[in-house]
C-alpha positions in Angstrom: 106.1 94.5 57.3 106.4 91.0 58.9 110.2 91.2 58.7 110.2 94.5 60.4 108.2 93.1 63.3 110.6 90.2 63.7 113.6 92.6 63.8 111.9 94.7 66.4 111.1 91.7 68.6 114.7 90.3 68.3 116.3 93.7 69.1 113.9 94.2 72.0 114.9 90.7 73.4 118.6 91.5 73.0 118.2 94.9 74.8 116.3 93.2 77.6 119.0 90.6 78.0 122.0 93.0 77.9 120.5 95.7 80.0 119.5 93.6 83.0 119.9 96.5 85.4 116.7 98.1 84.0 114.7 94.9 84.7 116.0 93.6 88.0 117.8 96.1 90.3 118.3 93.5 93.1 120.4 91.4 90.8 122.5 94.4 89.8 123.0 95.3 93.5 124.2 91.7 94.1 126.8 92.1 91.3 128.0 95.4 92.7 128.3 93.8 96.2 130.4 90.9 94.7 132.7 93.4 93.1 133.1 95.4 96.2 133.6 92.3 98.4 136.6 91.4 96.1 138.2 94.7 97.1 137.3 96.6 93.9 135.2 99.7 93.5 131.7 99.8 92.1 129.6 102.6 93.5 126.9 102.3 90.9 126.2 99.8 88.1 125.6 101.5 84.7 125.5 98.4 82.5 125.2 94.6 82.7 125.9 92.4 79.7 125.6 88.6 79.5 128.6 87.0 77.9 128.5 83.7 76.0 130.0 81.8 78.9 127.6 80.4 81.5 127.1 82.6 84.6 129.6 85.2 83.4 128.5 88.9 83.0 130.4 92.1 82.1 129.5 94.8 84.6 130.1 98.5 83.9 130.5 100.6 87.1 131.0 104.1 88.2 133.9 103.6 90.6 133.3 106.5 93.1 130.1 107.8 94.6 130.9 111.3 93.4 130.2 110.0 89.9 133.8 109.9 88.6 135.8 107.0 87.3 134.5 104.1 85.3 135.6 100.4 85.5 134.6 97.2 83.7 134.4 94.0 85.6 133.7 90.3 84.9 131.4 88.7 87.4 130.8 85.0 87.8 127.5 84.5 89.5 128.2 80.8 90.1 131.4 81.3 92.0 130.7 84.8 93.3 133.9 86.3 91.8 134.1 89.8 90.5 137.4 91.0 88.9 138.5 93.9 86.6 138.1 92.9 83.0 141.3 91.5 81.7 142.7 90.8 85.2 142.6 87.4 86.7 139.8 86.4 84.4 141.1 82.8 84.4 139.7 82.5 87.9 136.2 83.1 86.6 135.9 80.0 84.4 
């Protein structure tokens, strides 16, 4: 029983860390703004995941306000850069 409680607490902490948009909508809106300011499209954030690098997050977006299109971005909160995943990611470090 004790082990089950530990697993539940650990999985809850992981879910809270990876799904930041459910906890702090203002932070998510800032990430979307950084992506849009870098001339990319992010109409709505559907997921935010902390990566193992400091200040780097993977952000899943719906591209268009109509709800179609999906894109993944890497956002560096320290530098304010937001780029499509796999593109220009060397600028994020």
